[in-house]
C-alpha positions as a Python dict, from the first residue, in 0.01 Angstrom:
ca = {
    (1, 'M'): (0, 0, 0),
    (2, 'F'): (-336, 128, -125),
    (3, 'S'): (-172, 255, -442),
    (4, 'A'): (-49, -95, -524),
    (5, 'F'): (-386, -243, -434),
    (6, 'V'): (-575, 0, -655),
    (7, 'K'): (-348, -87, -947),
    (8, 'Y'): (-415, -456, -877),
    (9, 'V'): (-791, -400, -869),
    (10, 'G'): (-769, -190, -1183),
    (11, 'R'): (-593, -471, -1369),
    (12, 'S'): (-851, -724, -1252),
    (13, 'Y'): (-1143, -498, -1337),
    (14, 'H'): (-1016, -394, -1677),
    (15, 'S'): (-947, -754, -1774),
    (16, 'H'): (-1324, -807, -1759),
    (17, 'A'): (-1401, -482, -1943),
    (18, 'E'): (-1119, -457, -2200),
    (19, 'A'): (-1334, -543, -2500),
    (20, 'T'): (-1609, -308, -2389),
    (21, 'K'): (-1372, -17, -2332),
    (22, 'S'): (-1217, -52, -2675),
    (23, 'A'): (-1561, -31, -2828),
    (24, 'A'): (-1634, 283, -2630),
    (25, 'A'): (-1340, 471, -2782),
    (26, 'S'): (-1510, 513, -3117),
    (27, 'I'): (-1827, 669, -2976),
    (28, 'S'): (-1740, 821, -2640),
    (29, 'D'): (-1712, 1174, -2783),
    (30, 'R'): (-2078, 1199, -2880),
    (31, 'S'): (-2267, 1460, -2681),
    (32, 'G'): (-2622, 1570, -2634),
    (33, 'Q'): (-2765, 1223, -2678),
    (34, 'A'): (-3061, 1085, -2489),
    (35, 'T'): (-2976, 909, -2165),
    (36, 'S'): (-2995, 534, -2130),
    (37, 'T'): (-3300, 561, -1909),
    (38, 'G'): (-3518, 683, -2195),
    (39, 'S'): (-3733, 399, -2325),
    (40, 'A'): (-3765, 359, -2700),
    (41, 'A'): (-4064, 129, -2672),
    (42, 'T'): (-4327, 214, -2408),
    (43, 'A'): (-4351, 402, -2082),
    (44, 'D'): (-4411, 83, -1885),
    (45, 'A'): (-4122, -112, -2038),
    (46, 'D'): (-3991, -201, -1693),
    (47, 'K'): (-4308, -404, -1630),
    (48, 'K'): (-4263, -626, -1933),
    (49, 'S'): (-4115, -972, -1928),
    (50, 'F'): (-3759, -985, -2053),
    (51, 'S'): (-3867, -1194, -2350),
    (52, 'Q'): (-4120, -927, -2447),
    (53, 'V'): (-3849, -662, -2412),
    (54, 'A'): (-3635, -861, -2656),
    (55, 'V'): (-3922, -895, -2907),
    (56, 'D'): (-4002, -524, -2888),
    (57, 'T'): (-3634, -438, -2928),
    (58, 'R'): (-3616, -660, -3237),
    (59, 'K'): (-3910, -466, -3383),
    (60, 'F'): (-3740, -138, -3294),
    (61, 'L'): (-3422, -232, -3481),
    (62, 'D'): (-3617, -362, -3781),
    (63, 'A'): (-3806, -33, -3801),
    (64, 'G'): (-3472, 145, -3808),
    (65, 'Y'): (-3345, -73, -4091),
    (66, 'Q'): (-3665, 2, -4283),
    (67, 'K'): (-3595, 375, -4253),
    (68, 'L'): (-3249, 308, -4394),
    (69, 'G'): (-3391, 96, -4674),
    (70, 'K'): (-3207, -210, -4544),
    (71, 'V'): (-3318, -563, -4473),
    (72, 'A'): (-3012, -647, -4263),
    (73, 'D'): (-2762, -474, -4038),
    (74, 'A'): (-2451, -541, -4247),
    (75, 'G'): (-2247, -227, -4304),
    (76, 'T'): (-2449, -10, -4065),
    (77, 'S'): (-2236, 292, -3972),
    (78, 'D'): (-2209, 461, -3635),
    (79, 'Q'): (-2394, 760, -3778),
    (80, 'E'): (-2680, 535, -3891),
    (81, 'W'): (-2696, 360, -3554),
    (82, 'H'): (-2739, 691, -3376),
    (83, 'G'): (-2888, 924, -3635),
    (84, 'V'): (-3152, 695, -3786),
    (85, 'I'): (-3194, 379, -3577),
    (86, 'R'): (-3125, 578, -3258),
    (87, 'I'): (-2989, 292, -3054),
    (88, 'Q'): (-2898, 543, -2781),
    (89, 'T'): (-3269, 583, -2695),
    (90, 'L'): (-3303, 220, -2590),
    (91, 'D'): (-3322, 161, -2216),
    (92, 'R'): (-3084, -61, -2024),
    (93, 'R'): (-3305, -370, -2039),
    (94, 'A'): (-3337, -342, -2416),
    (95, 'L'): (-2962, -298, -2458),
    (96, 'Y'): (-2899, -598, -2233),
    (97, 'A'): (-3141, -806, -2439),
    (98, 'I'): (-2927, -729, -2744),
    (99, 'T'): (-2587, -776, -2580),
    (100, 'T'): (-2693, -1118, -2450),
    (101, 'N'): (-2868, -1208, -2777),
    (102, 'H'): (-3174, -1301, -2577),
    (103, 'G'): (-3383, -1558, -2758),
    (104, 'G'): (-3136, -1565, -3045),
    (105, 'L'): (-3307, -1260, -3194),
    (106, 'F'): (-3001, -1048, -3259),
    (107, 'S'): (-2704, -1061, -3493),
    (108, 'A'): (-2337, -1036, -3403),
    (109, 'T'): (-2328, -685, -3552),
    (110, 'E'): (-2618, -576, -3334),
    (111, 'V'): (-2461, -728, -3024),
    (112, 'K'): (-2139, -538, -3096),
    (113, 'A'): (-2327, -209, -3144),
    (114, 'A'): (-2521, -255, -2820),
    (115, 'K'): (-2206, -336, -2624),
    (116, 'A'): (-2044, -22, -2762),
    (117, 'E'): (-2346, 181, -2651),
    (118, 'V'): (-2330, 37, -2299),
    (119, 'A'): (-1959, 122, -2286),
    (120, 'S'): (-2040, 473, -2403),
    (121, 'I'): (-2286, 519, -2118),
    (122, 'E'): (-2010, 441, -1867),
    (123, 'A'): (-1756, 655, -2053),
    (124, 'R'): (-1986, 958, -2054),
    (125, 'A'): (-2066, 917, -1685),
    (126, 'S'): (-1698, 888, -1593),
    (127, 'R'): (-1606, 1188, -1805),
    (128, 'A'): (-1884, 1397, -1649),
    (129, 'A'): (-1766, 1303, -1299),
    (130, 'N'): (-1400, 1365, -1380),
    (131, 'P'): (-1387, 1625, -1659),
    (132, 'R'): (-1033, 1742, -1577),
    (133, 'G'): (-887, 1397, -1522),
    (134, 'T'): (-798, 1481, -1163),
    (135, 'D'): (-1065, 1287, -975),
    (136, 'A'): (-1024, 917, -1043),
    (137, 'A'): (-1233, 839, -736),
    (138, 'G'): (-1519, 1042, -878),
    (139, 'A'): (-1496, 852, -1205),
    (140, 'A'): (-1498, 521, -1017),
    (141, 'K'): (-1803, 633, -820),
    (142, 'A'): (-1976, 718, -1150),
    (143, 'T'): (-1904, 366, -1274),
    (144, 'I'): (-2080, 227, -966),
    (145, 'T'): (-2380, 450, -1032),
    (146, 'V'): (-2402, 324, -1391),
    (147, 'L'): (-2379, -37, -1279),
    (148, 'D'): (-2646, 16, -1014),
    (149, 'G'): (-2874, 155, -1284),
    (150, 'A'): (-2882, -177, -1468),
    (151, 'G'): (-3202, -375, -1508),
    (152, 'P'): (-3287, -680, -1294),
    (153, 'E'): (-3176, -930, -1559),
    (154, 'E'): (-2835, -767, -1592),
    (155, 'K'): (-2794, -744, -1215),
    (156, 'A'): (-2865, -1116, -1193),
    (157, 'S'): (-2562, -1192, -1413),
    (158, 'L'): (-2228, -1309, -1280),
    (159, 'D'): (-2050, -1053, -1497),
    (160, 'W'): (-2242, -767, -1333),
    (161, 'A'): (-2160, -891, -982),
    (162, 'Q'): (-1789, -915, -1064),
    (163, 'K'): (-1779, -569, -1220),
    (164, 'R'): (-1975, -419, -932),
    (165, 'A'): (-1736, -564, -675),
    (166, 'A'): (-1428, -448, -866),
    (167, 'A'): (-1570, -98, -907),
    (168, 'Q'): (-1653, -79, -536),
    (169, 'V'): (-1307, -184, -423),
    (170, 'Q'): (-1143, 47, -674),
    (171, 'Y'): (-1348, 345, -558),
    (172, 'Q'): (-1286, 277, -190),
    (173, 'G'): (-912, 248, -246),
    (174, 'L'): (-893, 563, -458),
    (175, 'A'): (-1110, 763, -218),
    (176, 'K'): (-898, 659, 79),
    (177, 'E'): (-581, 765, -102),
    (178, 'R'): (-729, 1098, -210),
    (179, 'H'): (-894, 1185, 121),
    (180, 'Q'): (-674, 1032, 386),
    (181, 'G'): (-838, 1025, 726),
    (182, 'R'): (-1185, 1061, 577),
    (183, 'A'): (-1426, 777, 513),
    (184, 'A'): (-1526, 716, 154),
    (185, 'L'): (-1887, 757, 52),
    (186, 'S'): (-2088, 446, 119),
    (187, 'V'): (-2109, 234, -196),
    (188, 'E'): (-2184, -98, -29),
    (189, 'T'): (-2459, -319, -161),
    (190, 'D'): (-2679, -580, 0),
    (191, 'N'): (-2607, -817, -289),
    (192, 'P'): (-2446, -1119, -118),
    (193, 'V'): (-2261, -1232, -431),
    (194, 'V'): (-2101, -889, -472),
    (195, 'N'): (-2007, -888, -106),
    (196, 'H'): (-1824, -1220, -143),
    (197, 'F'): (-1626, -1083, -437),
    (198, 'V'): (-1540, -765, -244),
    (199, 'K'): (-1411, -979, 42),
    (200, 'A'): (-1203, -1178, -206),
    (201, 'Y'): (-1012, -863, -303),
    (202, 'G'): (-917, -815, 61),
    (203, 'E'): (-804, -1175, 82),
    (204, 'A'): (-592, -1129, -229),
    (205, 'E'): (-427, -821, -82),
    (206, 'K'): (-336, -1011, 235),
    (207, 'A'): (-206, -1305, 34),
    (208, 'K'): (21, -1075, -166),
    (209, 'R'): (189, -957, 153),
    (210, 'Y'): (316, -1306, 228),
    (211, 'A'): (372, -1440, -122),
    (212, 'Q'): (718, -1456, -273),
    (213, 'D'): (567, -1364, -607),
    (214, 'G'): (280, -1125, -543),
    (215, 'A'): (206, -1096, -913),
    (216, 'S'): (99, -1459, -914),
    (217, 'I'): (-186, -1392, -672),
    (218, 'R'): (-522, -1384, -846),
    (219, 'V'): (-843, -1263, -687),
    (220, 'E'): (-1025, -1542, -870),
    (221, 'D'): (-828, -1796, -664),
    (222, 'M'): (-941, -1658, -328),
    (223, 'P'): (-1187, -1856, -110),
    (224, 'S'): (-1450, -1582, -106),
    (225, 'W'): (-1442, -1558, -485),
    (226, 'S'): (-1529, -1926, -512),
    (227, 'K'): (-1804, -1877, -255),
    (228, 'G'): (-1943, -1589, -460),
    (229, 'V'): (-1949, -1794, -780),
    (230, 'S'): (-2111, -2090, -600),
    (231, 'L'): (-2374, -1866, -444),
    (232, 'W'): (-2451, -1703, -779),
    (233, 'K'): (-2497, -2044, -940),
    (234, 'S'): (-2735, -2155, -669),
    (235, 'L'): (-2938, -1833, -698),
    (236, 'H'): (-2940, -1759, -1069),
    (237, 'E'): (-2814, -2037, -1292),
    (238, 'P'): (-3144, -2233, -1307),
    (239, 'Q'): (-3331, -1908, -1380),
    (240, 'A'): (-3080, -1810, -1647),
    (241, 'K'): (-3129, -2142, -1824),
    (242, 'V'): (-3505, -2093, -1825),
    (243, 'L'): (-3480, -1736, -1958),
    (244, 'G'): (-3245, -1849, -2233),
    (245, 'H'): (-3511, -2084, -2371),
    (246, 'L'): (-3798, -1835, -2362),
}
């Protein structure tokens, strides 16, 4: 039963992350790079407003283009992104500012490069936790750790809450299969939106047991999923609109 559930969760989770994972394939083999927690701007970057983070990140990219003798990002290679611009030294808030094109400061090429870097962070963490490909639960736990390391703006997004819930359910299912009779490591969160989404996965599993066509059951159609989305809107949507205009 858990095997089928884990496959279901995996399909739901990867549907949200498919584009990101494909981007990771081209860069996931890099090693020895700086971790995502290293700030490329200042030591107190976490104290800045998100709009200031975006402005500083724009300056950081422009300085990189200047080193390359470019005035735009068109045709920037992976080697240039990492060898000269050094996008891998940006912290999570800076990368999120790019991926969300905060303030309209970033180009489509820059957004794509930042998304690929975020995917690479997860890929490296998963590979480190499961180097032999025999510990899927460990890899899932690493994904949770990466997600929990996101900045406050990213954690306030609906996408983050959905990914965090899917990763939690996936880990718990895999850990229970691998270590039957033993409780999985605690990966719960006090985020109420995430908790609603986690509950929705359980509702979907129960619904599949009684449905004639289990494949037609979608976690997004469960009551707790709708509650999670509604709660997120009430908590974050007004704030997100304000941030988008700063």
